[in-house]
C-alpha positions, 0 to 999 in steps of 0.5 A: 411749785414755784419753778413750774408756775413760771413756766407756766407765765413764760409759755402764756407771755409766749402766746400773748407775744404771739397774739400781739405780733399777730394784732400787730401784724393784722392791724399793719396790713389793716392800715396798708390796705384802708390807707396806703392800698385803699385806692387799688382796692376800692378801683377794683371794687368799683371795676369788677361791680361798676364798668364803662362800656363803649356806645358805637356811634353811628356811622354817617349815611350814604346818599345817592345824587338824587338823594336817595338812602343808600346805606343808613345805621339803624338802631335795633333794641334789645329790652330785658327785665330785672325782675326784682327791681320792682318794689313788690307793690309796684309790680302787683300794680303794674304787671298786669297793664305791661302784658296787655300794652306789650301784647298789642305791640309784639303780637303775643298773648296777654297771658303769655308775658304774664305768666312770664314776668311772675315765673321771672320774679319768682325765679329771681330772674334779673336779666329775662328778655322781653323783646329784641331787634326792636325799632327805635320807635317800638323802643321808644313805644314801649318805654312809657308802658306801665312799670318800664314808664319808672325807669330801670331801677324802680321799673325794672326795663333794661335796654340794649342797643346794637347799630345794624348797617341797613341798604334800603335799595336792596343788594342794588350797587353793593359792593360800591356802595360797600358793606362789612366783613370779617377777614379770616382774622376775625378783623372786620374789614369795609368795602367800596364807599363804606371803606373808602370813606371810612374816617369820614362816615365814622364818628365819635364812640360814646360811653355808658356806666353799667352795673354788674347785676349777675355773672356775666349780666350788666345793667345801666346805672342811669338812663343817662349816658356818660358821653352821647356817641357822635354821629359821623359825616354823611357821604352822598355819592354821584350814584342816580338810583334811576340810571343804577336800576335800569343798568343793574336790571339790564345786566342781569337779564342779558347774563342770565339769558347767555347764562353767563359766569360774571359782568359788569356795566359802568355809566359815567357822567360825559363832563363830570367824570361823576359814576352815575351807575356801576353794577358787578354781577358774578353767579354763586353756586345757586345760579344766581347773580351776585354782587361779590366783586368790583369788576369794574375797577378790579379786573385786569384782563385783555380788553380785544377790540375795545383796544383799537381805539388807541390804535386810531388815535395814535395813528392819526394824530400822529399823522401816519395815515388818514381813516381814507387810507386802504388796507387788503384784508387778504381773505381775513389772515395776516401773518407774523412770524408765523402766527396768523392774525384773524378776522372773525368774517370768514375770507375777509372783507376784500380791500376796504379803508381804515376808517371802514376796518375800524368800523367792522372790526377787522383785525387784519386792517388794524394789525396792517395799520400799526405794524406798518406804521410803528414797526420801525419805532414801537416806542412811539406806539406804546408812547401814546398808550403812555401818554393815555394814561391806560400804563397806571392804574386810576388812583381810585380810593377802593382798594384792590384795583386791578393793575393795567400791564402795557408792555415796552420794547425794553422789556425782556418778554417784548418779542417781534409779535408784541406790536401787532399783538397790541393792536387788536387788544391782546398781550396787553391788560386794563380794567374796563374802568380803564377802557370806560375812561379813555371813551369818556375822554372822547365824549368830553373833546379830549379831556380826561377826567377821573371816574368819581364816585363820592360828590360830596361830604355832609353835616346835615345841611353843611358841605364839610368837603366836595369833590371836584372833578379830577382832570388826568389829561387836558388834551389826549388828542387834536380836535381834528384827530377827534372829529375823525374818530368820533365819526368813525365811532358813530358808523360803527353803531350805524353801520359796523359791528354795532348796527344791530344797535342803532336806532333812529330815535336816539343816537349812539356811539362806540365799539364792540369787542370780542376777546379770547380769555385763557386762549394760550391754555390747553386744558379747555378754559378758553372762554370769550368776554364780549364788551362794548364801550361808548357814549350817548348820544353820539352828537352832545354826549351826555354820559359814558358807558362801558358793558362787559360779559364773561363766559356767555354760553356759545351754544348759541353762536352768539358771544360777539360784543355787539349781541351780548354786551351790546344789547345792554349798552342799547337798553340804559341808553334808550331808557335814559332817553325816552324815561328820564324822569323831567324832576328829581322822581326817583322809583322807589326800590324800596318795596321789596327791600324795606328799612322797618322803621317807619321813620327811616324814608328816603331823603326826597321821601323827607325834602319832597313830601309836603305836610300840612302838620308838624311830622313826628321827627323823633329818631331821624337824623339832624341832617334829614330832619332839618332839610324837612322842616326848611322845606316845610317853609319853618326856622330851625334850630337843632341842638346837639349832634345826631338824632332828634330825641325831643321836638319843641312842637308836637307831631300832629300841629298844624304847620305855621309858616317861618314858625321856630321849632327846637329840636335837641338831637342824642 
């Protein structure tokens, strides 16, 4: 019996020991969790229930030189409802009034909202969708409605904000202004000014704490952000909306008339190189025209006869011959190493001077002149092209600038026909903007300036950076050469290939161009590229302009530069001469492409629209609000960065001159 008792005791002791060990292990583990790994597990629990979300900063606005808004970031709001957040008393007391209020703003029956709210409450839906794609004004209005005005925890209102990029003037100059897109790898990329100046336009992201309320659903812990986002700087471009509108529609009209594949037009201010208008239109599969490729910047191709300006500058400035030197067009055909160079005019022009040969765009005259004067030293001719800067890109801020090609006598591919072919614009390759830069230099008394698309970076009314004129070449040729070249370019329009464009009411100067593209191929892909480059007015040039139209329909037998591209040039010159506003008046291009939120006006609207009462500034960018109020002769104090969230004097109050108004920004 005693032995049996001892065995039982041993078993009891063993069990007790095991239990003691287990309790000790559990105690050690609990202690470890509490004191050693406590911070880790507390952090893990918090991460799984509370999380920091990034609030993307609003990108800065892009303005035109005349103050119109070209691109802006507009907040879109989504409102959801946590049906379990309000108490039963608050819910029953306010749900009917809330439904009535939403019905007025969102144009749905009050009964629909009432039923949906009650259903969400019954189903314990903590993420019920109320409305999406709301403007800032709509959001602020709904936020004040019954129940929602109690806040996120007592009222159950959940707000989600998404910033979208809008272009108030629509698709005009879209490729140059820029836009966002995703590449094949899914990465966000930006083109145009939006991409080139992202370091200025990008702001600093904010942060907001959100709490997990159900699977995959989060709501802000508090109304205020942990860190408010800071808006990016604004960009003031060189684009003039009025000139842009003229250029865009003039090009579009001609592309449609000739059923062309694509084309571009650029208008540049002579003295500064500021690009006042640029349009790049390509035909889509549906037959409509869209801005998809920046042809003016990216498309390097054989220019054809507009390149003959290089011939004339070289011949005159190197003092090889004068414009009076006479050449025989030889029935419109000259031959070099078995290859024919032909004039577009059948039978040629007989014996004519160099100047007249340029005016009528005689290939035989220009080729003979260049060949006989540079054949023994072709490097002298190519050095002239290098001096004009046509052998290298302009160095524009945009990605994808076209690469020019100018052959050199030292190149392996240089042949006996390289020089004569270069003389009428073949065997070389330049972009439309390079050609325009050359013609602009002639208009600008020999000073070659770099095309520019942005004039300054601003934060409200404060200039952060100014982009001044950049001189590529202070003098491309002598004043004597300039005088002769300008006279011949003016005669092109008066009595040469551009005579159809002549008007006694305003003067123009320039050169037509018609180039064969893919002429060396035998698959039938050859087509024409028609162009016109020049400036206006001829006597005291203010603007230079180039128009290039690719693949016009040849069924009309009118594919020459004067017929296809010339009318676009003339239309622009005519409208700018006769219709340009004496003040900074700009057509309201937004009527067909409105920005939905009424708070987002063009800069001109904000500055020029005089008022007698204090305007509602909520949601307006700080820079624009300050400009507007200062124009109304008020003193302004702005606190913070971003958009106006509070104003010290309420909207509708009479304006008092020199009165101080305080703006709180966020």
